Wavefront OBJ file of the C-alpha trace (Angstrom):
o trace
v 50.575 35.045 6.623
v 54.072 33.569 6.239
v 53.455 31.068 9.050
v 50.151 29.843 7.522
v 51.840 29.279 4.150
v 54.659 27.338 5.767
v 52.145 25.259 7.724
v 50.358 24.408 4.482
v 53.632 23.381 2.835
v 54.507 21.087 5.728
v 50.960 19.606 5.829
v 50.985 18.683 2.122
v 53.845 16.165 2.395
v 52.231 14.767 5.528
v 48.944 14.039 3.735
v 50.869 12.559 0.827
v 52.737 10.233 3.164
v 49.480 9.160 4.829
v 47.867 8.465 1.454
v 50.918 6.525 0.334
v 50.866 4.482 3.530
v 47.169 3.667 3.017
v 47.796 2.545 -0.560
v 50.773 0.432 0.445
v 48.773 -1.108 3.292
v 45.834 -1.881 1.006
v 48.172 -3.374 -1.569
v 49.796 -5.530 1.066
v 46.417 -6.777 2.295
v 45.299 -7.552 -1.278
v 48.557 -9.357 -2.000
v 48.238 -11.393 1.196
v 44.636 -12.416 0.433
v 45.539 -13.351 -3.156
v 48.560 -15.377 -2.047
v 46.498 -17.099 0.666
v 43.782 -18.106 -1.829
v 46.375 -19.347 -4.300
v 48.180 -21.464 -1.679
v 44.909 -22.966 -0.415
v 43.671 -23.784 -3.940
v 43.917 -27.204 -5.562
v 46.341 -27.685 -8.477
v 43.410 -27.497 -10.902
v 42.173 -24.246 -9.316
v 45.685 -22.758 -9.443
v 45.748 -23.408 -13.177
v 42.517 -21.457 -13.554
v 43.825 -18.623 -11.334
v 47.014 -18.285 -13.402
v 44.871 -18.275 -16.535
v 42.809 -15.380 -15.151
v 45.983 -13.438 -14.240
v 47.358 -13.908 -17.750
v 44.169 -12.596 -19.384
v 44.173 -9.550 -17.096
v 47.843 -8.823 -17.745
v 47.543 -8.973 -21.553
v 44.270 -7.100 -21.905
v 45.624 -3.595 -22.630
v 47.751 -4.915 -25.503
v 45.058 -7.264 -26.825
v 42.022 -4.943 -26.815
v 43.253 -2.499 -29.518
v 44.280 -5.395 -31.786
v 40.796 -6.986 -31.811
v 38.824 -3.757 -32.192
v 37.825 -3.376 -28.537
v 39.554 -0.039 -27.907
v 38.954 3.429 -29.311
v 41.035 6.543 -29.741
v 39.712 9.497 -27.751
v 38.787 12.005 -30.473
v 39.227 14.884 -28.060
v 42.940 14.144 -27.703
v 43.758 14.139 -31.421
v 45.989 17.022 -32.630
v 47.267 17.868 -29.166
v 50.635 19.573 -28.819
v 52.994 19.821 -25.888
v 54.209 23.128 -24.412
v 57.209 23.113 -26.714
v 54.956 22.652 -29.793
v 55.581 18.962 -30.474
v 52.663 16.736 -31.518
v 51.368 14.394 -28.831
v 49.896 10.907 -29.336
v 46.144 10.692 -28.808
v 44.890 8.685 -25.853
v 43.620 5.164 -26.541
v 40.686 4.213 -24.289
v 40.626 0.529 -23.278
v 37.521 -0.868 -21.530
v 38.032 -1.930 -17.944
v 37.595 -5.592 -17.134
v 37.757 -8.005 -14.247
v 38.534 -11.691 -14.667
v 37.308 -14.500 -12.403
v 38.567 -18.102 -12.519
v 35.840 -20.733 -12.879
v 35.886 -24.555 -13.000
v 34.928 -24.432 -16.679
v 37.343 -21.618 -17.646
v 37.216 -17.864 -17.050
v 34.406 -15.381 -16.505
v 35.132 -11.797 -17.583
v 33.157 -8.701 -16.628
v 33.961 -5.953 -19.134
v 32.731 -2.383 -19.429
v 31.456 -0.830 -22.618
v 32.688 2.474 -24.013
v 31.445 4.652 -26.892
v 31.550 2.600 -30.124
v 32.528 -0.551 -28.228
v 29.346 -2.324 -27.139
v 28.024 -5.860 -27.046
v 28.055 -6.176 -30.851
v 31.782 -5.436 -30.971
v 32.437 -7.980 -28.215
v 30.424 -10.598 -30.112
v 32.354 -9.921 -33.326
v 35.657 -10.289 -31.472
v 34.622 -13.453 -29.596
v 36.508 -15.774 -31.946
v 39.718 -13.773 -31.685
v 39.382 -13.574 -27.915
v 38.927 -17.361 -27.697
v 42.163 -17.906 -29.644
v 44.087 -15.339 -27.597
v 42.782 -16.583 -24.265
v 43.279 -20.274 -25.048
v 39.559 -21.082 -24.858
v 37.356 -23.408 -26.874
v 34.674 -20.737 -27.239
v 33.825 -17.322 -25.794
v 30.173 -16.414 -25.290
v 28.981 -12.858 -24.701
v 25.971 -11.671 -22.731
v 24.774 -8.226 -21.675
v 24.062 -8.255 -17.940
v 23.528 -4.550 -17.189
v 23.739 -1.115 -18.755
v 27.362 -0.578 -19.732
v 28.440 -4.060 -18.636
v 28.879 -7.331 -20.533
v 29.967 -10.759 -19.401
v 32.246 -12.968 -21.461
v 32.488 -16.645 -20.575
v 35.496 -18.480 -21.926
v 35.195 -22.259 -22.025
v 38.409 -24.230 -21.650
v 37.861 -27.610 -23.307
v 34.270 -28.807 -23.720
v 32.399 -29.411 -20.436
v 29.567 -31.038 -22.401
v 31.875 -34.005 -22.931
v 31.952 -34.665 -19.180
v 29.546 -37.353 -17.957
v 27.939 -37.398 -14.512
v 25.096 -39.337 -12.845
v 21.534 -38.128 -13.290
v 20.342 -36.421 -10.105
v 16.889 -37.657 -9.103
v 15.369 -34.776 -7.096
v 14.107 -35.036 -3.560
v 10.398 -35.456 -2.941
v 10.174 -31.811 -1.846
v 10.900 -30.256 -5.225
v 8.272 -29.742 -7.922
v 10.812 -29.782 -10.737
v 11.915 -32.005 -13.589
v 15.736 -32.100 -13.774
v 17.468 -32.070 -17.147
v 21.198 -31.792 -16.491
v 24.033 -29.237 -16.538
v 24.857 -26.507 -19.005
v 28.463 -25.744 -20.036
v 28.855 -23.421 -17.048
v 28.032 -26.131 -14.531
v 24.563 -24.781 -13.712
v 21.853 -27.337 -12.961
v 18.941 -26.889 -15.392
v 15.496 -27.833 -14.072
v 11.941 -27.354 -15.329
v 9.540 -26.019 -12.666
v 6.199 -27.820 -12.835
v 4.101 -25.078 -11.319
v 1.775 -23.571 -13.958
v 3.652 -25.447 -16.694
v 1.685 -25.795 -19.933
v 3.801 -28.671 -21.231
v 7.062 -29.844 -22.759
v 7.991 -30.821 -26.303
v 10.968 -33.136 -26.818
v 12.449 -33.620 -30.292
v 15.517 -35.139 -31.889
v 16.764 -38.099 -33.864
v 16.451 -41.607 -32.403
v 19.196 -42.859 -30.130
v 20.215 -39.498 -28.668
v 18.291 -39.658 -25.382
v 14.671 -38.494 -25.752
v 13.078 -41.560 -24.184
v 15.684 -41.907 -21.415
v 15.133 -38.308 -20.340
v 11.369 -38.845 -20.213
v 11.862 -42.063 -18.229
v 14.080 -40.144 -15.828
v 11.285 -37.642 -15.264
v 8.853 -40.506 -14.664
v 11.118 -42.023 -12.003
v 11.821 -38.610 -10.447
v 8.150 -38.134 -9.546
v 7.160 -41.775 -9.064
v 7.759 -41.607 -5.295
v 5.177 -38.861 -4.833
v 1.621 -39.983 -4.061
v 0.385 -36.603 -5.351
v 1.422 -37.543 -8.908
v -0.181 -39.993 -11.327
v 0.941 -40.906 -14.828
v -0.479 -41.947 -18.166
v 1.799 -43.256 -20.920
v 1.362 -43.350 -24.705
v 4.178 -45.447 -26.170
v 4.001 -44.882 -29.911
v 7.095 -46.988 -30.599
v 5.524 -50.395 -30.000
v 2.233 -52.150 -30.631
v 2.315 -53.877 -27.226
v 3.499 -51.430 -24.531
v 4.431 -54.311 -22.220
v 7.473 -55.022 -24.381
v 8.614 -51.487 -25.135
v 10.775 -48.951 -23.306
v 7.869 -48.108 -21.013
v 6.855 -51.673 -20.193
v 8.899 -51.957 -17.001
v 7.514 -48.723 -15.532
v 3.910 -49.326 -16.597
v 3.025 -50.685 -13.160
v 3.069 -47.079 -11.844
v 0.906 -45.629 -14.641
v -2.891 -45.411 -14.677
v -2.723 -46.843 -18.178
v -0.157 -47.505 -20.901
v -1.134 -47.355 -24.575
v 0.698 -48.811 -27.583
v 0.757 -47.353 -31.090
v -2.898 -48.099 -31.855
v -4.642 -44.780 -32.721
v -8.068 -46.189 -31.809
v -6.967 -47.189 -28.308
v -5.244 -43.822 -27.969
v -8.529 -42.139 -28.915
v -10.338 -43.921 -26.081
v -7.684 -42.917 -23.564
v -7.472 -39.320 -24.789
v -11.247 -39.121 -24.392
v -10.816 -40.188 -20.760
v -8.162 -37.510 -20.194
v -10.419 -34.819 -21.612
v -13.200 -36.070 -19.357
v -10.799 -35.745 -16.400
v -9.991 -32.165 -17.403
v -13.671 -31.234 -17.788
v -14.476 -32.785 -14.402
v -11.595 -31.102 -12.542
v -13.022 -27.576 -11.960
v -16.084 -28.883 -10.104
v -13.917 -31.257 -8.071
v -11.480 -28.458 -7.166
v -14.237 -26.077 -6.108
v -15.922 -28.784 -4.014
v -12.693 -29.681 -2.198
v -10.787 -26.376 -2.080
v -13.276 -23.632 -2.847
v -11.349 -22.547 -5.952
v -10.907 -23.910 -9.470
v -7.200 -22.950 -9.508
v -5.197 -26.157 -9.169
v -1.823 -24.628 -8.244
v -3.199 -22.409 -5.496
v -2.956 -25.372 -3.110
v -0.951 -27.655 -5.385
v -1.236 -31.398 -5.987
v -2.807 -33.667 -3.371
v -3.507 -37.382 -3.213
v -7.199 -36.802 -3.978
v -6.529 -34.308 -6.793
v -3.068 -35.247 -8.042
v -0.861 -33.812 -10.732
v -1.288 -35.924 -13.884
v 1.699 -36.270 -16.194
v 0.802 -37.277 -19.760
v 3.886 -38.806 -21.408
v 3.549 -39.324 -25.162
v 6.553 -40.980 -26.837
v 6.577 -40.770 -30.663
v 3.188 -39.073 -30.599
v 3.009 -38.726 -34.384
v 1.678 -42.290 -34.583
v -1.576 -41.056 -33.033
v -2.034 -37.737 -34.839
v -0.289 -37.843 -38.231
v -3.016 -37.940 -40.900
v -0.686 -37.973 -43.924
v -1.932 -40.412 -46.608
v -5.068 -41.422 -44.697
v -8.653 -41.308 -45.946
v -12.137 -42.031 -44.733
v -12.632 -43.348 -41.222
v -8.899 -43.613 -40.535
v -8.451 -39.926 -41.241
v -11.497 -39.041 -39.152
v -10.031 -40.992 -36.228
v -6.688 -39.169 -36.448
v -8.388 -35.783 -36.697
v -10.450 -36.659 -33.620
v -7.207 -37.478 -31.783
v -5.809 -34.111 -32.830
v -8.826 -32.325 -31.368
v -8.501 -34.236 -28.103
v -4.795 -33.426 -27.867
v -5.545 -29.746 -28.382
v -7.940 -29.875 -25.442
v -5.298 -31.499 -23.236
v -2.592 -29.003 -24.266
v -4.731 -25.879 -23.978
v -6.861 -26.658 -20.935
v -4.658 -28.877 -18.792
v -2.189 -26.292 -17.432
v -4.431 -24.671 -14.841
v -5.997 -28.000 -13.837
v -2.889 -30.062 -13.099
v -2.649 -32.065 -16.333
v 0.737 -31.581 -18.048
v 1.501 -33.104 -21.479
v 5.076 -34.103 -22.355
v 5.129 -34.753 -26.085
v 8.060 -36.478 -27.767
v 8.606 -37.061 -31.472
v 11.592 -37.071 -33.798
v 10.561 -33.966 -35.733
v 8.071 -31.515 -34.239
v 6.856 -30.192 -37.593
v 3.191 -29.488 -38.287
v 2.623 -32.781 -40.122
v 3.765 -34.803 -37.080
v 2.119 -32.736 -34.356
v -0.563 -30.038 -34.716
v 0.907 -26.570 -34.357
v -1.959 -25.658 -32.020
v -0.563 -28.307 -29.637
v 3.145 -27.730 -30.249
v 3.066 -23.947 -29.910
v 1.166 -24.149 -26.636
v 3.919 -26.154 -24.883
v 6.248 -23.604 -23.348
v 9.421 -25.661 -22.806
v 11.293 -26.891 -25.864
v 14.005 -29.552 -25.785
v 15.796 -30.683 -28.921
v 18.492 -33.318 -29.268
v 20.524 -33.672 -32.472
v 18.751 -32.910 -35.751
v 19.987 -32.974 -39.343
v 18.045 -29.888 -40.438
v 17.546 -26.464 -38.955
v 13.837 -26.763 -39.857
v 13.487 -29.619 -37.369
v 15.242 -27.569 -34.706
v 13.045 -24.554 -35.416
v 9.882 -26.630 -35.035
v 10.910 -27.640 -31.506
v 12.686 -24.483 -30.322
v 11.199 -21.583 -32.263
v 12.586 -19.485 -35.112
v 15.113 -17.730 -32.854
v 17.380 -20.786 -33.054
v 18.250 -19.840 -36.648
v 20.128 -16.783 -35.401
v 21.854 -18.616 -32.533
v 24.425 -20.631 -34.466
v 26.359 -21.500 -31.296
v 23.429 -23.500 -29.906
v 21.934 -25.078 -33.004
v 21.161 -28.822 -32.574
v 22.539 -29.502 -36.051
v 25.998 -29.282 -34.459
v 25.211 -32.258 -32.190
v 25.190 -34.966 -34.872
v 28.298 -36.763 -33.540
v 26.540 -39.486 -31.531
v 29.707 -40.657 -29.793
v 30.212 -37.200 -28.274
v 26.743 -35.704 -28.114
v 24.323 -38.519 -27.289
v 22.626 -37.125 -24.202
v 23.243 -33.456 -25.106
v 20.258 -31.267 -25.968
v 19.356 -27.640 -26.585
v 16.786 -26.143 -24.203
v 14.561 -23.086 -24.241
v 11.661 -21.849 -22.125
v 13.171 -22.620 -18.710
v 13.661 -19.917 -16.026
v 16.799 -17.846 -16.382
v 17.105 -18.078 -20.168
v 14.748 -15.181 -20.976
v 13.789 -16.715 -24.311
v 17.354 -17.659 -25.224
v 18.866 -21.106 -25.745
v 21.272 -23.244 -23.764
v 23.052 -26.533 -24.337
v 22.616 -29.116 -21.608
v 24.288 -32.431 -20.898
v 21.694 -34.838 -19.498
v 23.035 -36.904 -16.610
v 23.652 -40.609 -17.167
v 20.582 -42.413 -15.826
v 21.204 -45.524 -13.755
v 18.501 -47.799 -15.164
v 18.619 -50.170 -12.188
v 18.044 -47.286 -9.776
v 15.320 -45.857 -11.993
v 13.435 -49.162 -12.082
v 13.877 -49.588 -8.337
v 12.314 -46.183 -7.690
v 9.323 -47.103 -9.854
v 8.934 -50.594 -8.361
v 9.056 -49.281 -4.798
v 6.331 -46.754 -5.560
v 3.936 -49.072 -7.417
v 1.598 -49.052 -4.406
v 1.016 -45.311 -4.884
v -0.920 -45.896 -8.107
v -4.495 -44.578 -8.071
v -6.854 -44.250 -10.997
v -8.351 -40.768 -10.760
v -10.101 -40.691 -14.145
v -13.833 -40.193 -13.524
v -16.308 -42.737 -14.834
v -18.283 -41.837 -17.933
v -21.724 -40.391 -17.276
v -24.448 -43.048 -17.734
v -26.827 -42.723 -20.685
v -30.429 -42.284 -19.460
v -33.146 -43.725 -21.713
v -36.948 -43.820 -21.417
v -37.805 -47.536 -21.730
v -41.566 -46.921 -22.108
v -41.000 -44.529 -25.016
v -38.785 -47.096 -26.768
v -41.569 -49.759 -26.599
v -44.390 -47.471 -27.718
v -42.447 -45.741 -30.430
v -42.372 -42.031 -31.233
v -46.080 -41.115 -31.085
v -45.516 -37.347 -30.757
v -43.514 -35.639 -33.548
v -40.583 -33.441 -32.530
v -41.748 -30.649 -34.813
v -45.195 -29.982 -36.365
v -45.333 -28.531 -39.848
v -48.356 -26.198 -39.413
v -47.924 -24.586 -42.825
v -48.344 -27.899 -44.672
v -51.546 -28.767 -42.715
v -53.107 -25.381 -43.491
v -52.442 -25.685 -47.213
v -54.034 -29.184 -47.261
v -57.246 -27.878 -45.623
v -57.520 -25.090 -48.185
v -57.237 -27.510 -51.114
v -59.931 -29.778 -49.615
v -62.296 -26.843 -49.120
v -61.938 -25.710 -52.689
l 1 2 3 4 5 6 7 8 9 10 11 12 13 14 15 16 17 18 19 20 21 22 23 24 25 26 27 28 29 30 31 32 33 34 35 36 37 38 39 40 41 42 43 44 45 46 47 48 49 50 51 52 53 54 55 56 57 58 59 60 61 62 63 64 65 66 67 68 69 70 71 72 73 74 75 76 77 78 79 80 81 82 83 84 85 86 87 88 89 90 91 92 93 94 95 96 97 98 99 100 101 102 103 104 105 106 107 108 109 110 111 112 113 114 115 116 117 118 119 120 121 122 123 124 125 126 127 128 129 130 131 132 133 134 135 136 137 138 139 140 141 142 143 144 145 146 147 148 149 150 151 152 153 154 155 156 157 158 159 160 161 162 163 164 165 166 167 168 169 170 171 172 173 174 175 176 177 178 179 180 181 182 183 184 185 186 187 188 189 190 191 192 193 194 195 196 197 198 199 200 201 202 203 204 205 206 207 208 209 210 211 212 213 214 215 216 217 218 219 220 221 222 223 224 225 226 227 228 229 230 231 232 233 234 235 236 237 238 239 240 241 242 243 244 245 246 247 248 249 250 251 252 253 254 255 256 257 258 259 260 261 262 263 264 265 266 267 268 269 270 271 272 273 274 275 276 277 278 279 280 281 282 283 284 285 286 287 288 289 290 291 292 293 294 295 296 297 298 299 300 301 302 303 304 305 306 307 308 309 310 311 312 313 314 315 316 317 318 319 320 321 322 323 324 325 326 327 328 329 330 331 332 333 334 335 336 337 338 339 340 341 342 343 344 345 346 347 348 349 350 351 352 353 354 355 356 357 358 359 360 361 362 363 364 365 366 367 368 369 370 371 372 373 374 375 376 377 378 379 380 381 382 383 384 385 386 387 388 389 390 391 392 393 394 395 396 397 398 399 400 401 402 403 404 405 406 407 408 409 410 411 412 413 414 415 416 417 418 419 420 421 422 423 424 425 426 427 428 429 430 431 432 433 434 435 436 437 438 439 440 441 442 443 444 445 446 447 448 449 450 451 452 453 454 455 456 457 458 459 460 461 462 463 464 465 466 467 468 469 470 471 472 473 474 475 476 477 478
């Protein structure tokens, strides 16, 4: 018995020494890896690494001062063995800080009474304490939030617009504040609405999309340029050589062309079934015989705004509205995608039945929150950080927009800096692809008339009134 106890006493220090050696070894390895990464980093990266270390080091003192720590109620009123009162334990959430090119990314745990709402309330104080422009909070898992601290304003940084390769079915927009490339997938896309005041980049973004897909023979374009009476001399004049047609601001001409688009949509199912055996366009995707058709409408309100009109003019505008509804509601599954741009996407400028059917919303600077809500949905009223009304400064924010409806946002909003488009390169891409133009709009069905019936006149009535003939015979008989 005595020997077993002594063996246990000698084994305990041995295990303690082994555990201590493991901890020291692990600490040495961690220190070596950290030092190696710091030495290999660029001066800019070292600045970010030191920033992350500072945030980690100060967290336990900062958290209680900004309401992100709680006193453990179970430890209140404790006394030591000699009867003296003991301080209750303050619980501080655990966190891990990562350096990023745009600032710091923080993964923080939640504890009872300290959840995402408390982190959001403390975001301003955290930004000041961490030396950041802003701190944004997002829940990424149960019991875990992510805080992203922006150092400076990455949206002020300009970069060239990235025209995608011919293998990607996407429309690029630009980069968000975290350096992520934001793209719009075209597959099963119902459409895009683009809003914002003039001079902030609506038309240039749409032209960039045009040039991005111009090199693909499986894509054809139609353009409605509502900013000019003669589209040859407007923003779209130089790219018109790649479009099946280009329309100016004449509502009557637009009506004719919209009628052709609706005819294309109505003809598509039979054409798809005949060629592919299915009416679903995206099952096989665009081809040269059945291409994707992009409908670009710049300042579309000139075709569909009926305010102040009467008589035939009003009837024409209402007819255009009906045709646009057909394009917006029926085009998605048949490879016809509308991209509708106007300064203010309110119901008087664009029918809500069209606007609300376009799943991606893009809004450049607006003076009123009502204009932003029309383009982005009513959720933008609660997201003050991303409201387009904060983008009025044209010198800083021309080319910056707020986006919703793209993958990864889950119905939320994001600010995006659109890349600077090289106009010479854009025009070169369109010019080089002019030979890919094909008119795929089907011809109108011919009207069949009976020439002999026209000469002889209507000898047989369409409907015989038998009741009237019977009454006449009765009166004659009497």
